[in-house]
C-alpha positions, 0 to 999 in steps of 0.5 A: 499500500502507498504511504501518505505524504506529510503535508502542510495545509498550504500545500493541500490548498495548492493541490486543490487549486490545481482542481479549480478550488479557491480560498473563500474565507478563513476563520482562525486556522481553517481555510474554506475552499470552494468551487462552482460546479454545474451541480452547485458549489463544492466546499472543502475545509483545510486546517492552515497547520504546518503539517497535517495529521495523517487522520486529518489529510485522510479525512480531507481526502475522503471529503474531496473524493465526493467532487474529484475521482480518487484516482486524480487525488492519489498521485498528490497524496501518496508516495 
């Protein structure tokens, strides 16, 4: 099984900007990303921490896989 990379919140935001998301709000240490799609707006929340815990990163990937196929996400988050 592939190993999950250790990424910061800013690195995760950079990945999702490649998929058309943009930062629309930040409250404390959490950034809200959004992109508009034909089915409505799609929203993700990413902590702005220097290093995300593996469980948090997996939860973000799981949340994003509702909008983006997991095959497209995998190269960005796994080795």
